[in-house]
C-alpha positions in Angstrom: -15.5 28.9 6.9 -15.1 32.1 4.9 -18.2 34.2 4.4 -18.4 36.9 1.8 -20.4 39.7 3.5 -20.5 43.3 2.5 -19.6 46.7 3.9 -23.2 47.7 3.1 -24.0 46.3 6.6 -22.7 49.6 8.0 -25.6 51.5 6.4 -25.0 55.0 5.2 -21.9 55.5 7.3 -19.4 58.1 6.2 -16.5 55.8 5.0 -14.1 58.7 4.6 -14.1 59.3 8.4 -12.7 55.8 9.0 -14.5 52.6 9.8 -13.6 49.4 11.5 -15.4 46.0 11.9 -16.7 47.2 15.3 -18.6 50.1 13.8 -22.4 50.2 14.2 -24.3 48.0 11.7 -27.6 49.0 10.1 -29.9 46.5 8.4 -31.8 49.1 6.4 -32.8 46.8 3.5 -33.3 43.1 2.9 -29.8 42.7 1.4 -28.1 44.2 4.4 -30.4 42.3 6.8 -29.6 38.9 5.1 -25.9 39.5 5.4 -26.1 40.4 9.0 -28.4 37.5 9.7 -26.0 35.0 8.3 -23.1 36.6 10.2 -25.1 36.2 13.4 -25.8 32.5 12.6 -22.1 32.0 12.1 -21.3 33.7 15.4 -23.9 31.6 17.2 -22.6 28.4 15.6 -19.0 29.2 16.6 -20.1 29.8 20.2 -22.0 26.5 20.3 -19.3 24.4 18.6 -15.7 25.2 19.5 -14.4 23.3 16.5 -16.2 25.7 14.1 -14.4 28.8 13.0 -15.3 31.5 10.5 -14.3 34.8 9.1 -16.6 37.3 7.4 -15.1 39.7 4.8 -17.1 42.9 4.5 -16.0 44.1 1.1 -16.2 47.8 0.2 -15.7 47.5 -3.5 -16.1 44.0 -4.9 -17.4 44.8 -8.4 -16.5 48.4 -9.1 -18.2 51.8 -9.0 -22.0 51.9 -8.7 -23.7 53.2 -11.8 -25.9 55.2 -9.4 -23.0 57.3 -8.0 -21.9 60.5 -9.6 -19.3 60.0 -12.3 -15.7 60.3 -11.2 -12.5 60.0 -13.2 -11.8 56.3 -13.5 -8.5 54.9 -12.2 -5.9 53.7 -14.6 -6.2 50.2 -13.2 -9.3 49.0 -11.4 -8.8 47.9 -7.9 -12.0 46.1 -7.1 -11.9 42.4 -6.2 -13.6 40.9 -9.2 -11.2 42.6 -11.6 -8.1 41.6 -9.6 -9.3 38.0 -9.3 -9.9 37.7 -13.1 -6.5 39.4 -13.7 -4.7 36.8 -11.6 -6.7 33.9 -13.1 -5.8 34.9 -16.6 -2.1 35.4 -15.8 
């Protein structure tokens, strides 16, 4: 199983200092809590059933810059996941 999680589970961590999947998680709001809860269910299921496997992707930028962040100069070609997937799908 592939689970689409989020890097938001790391809370307000300073991403510029480097982060890996073993970094401390912080369920500070319902969205983050729901993602961590599902990840825990998947871990528990995998421990209970050896034939079950999963991976959780914790995306940092799936849809682009937040409208709430300060404006920054846009990149010439967007690099977020949704843009890239649509670009591939349309050839």
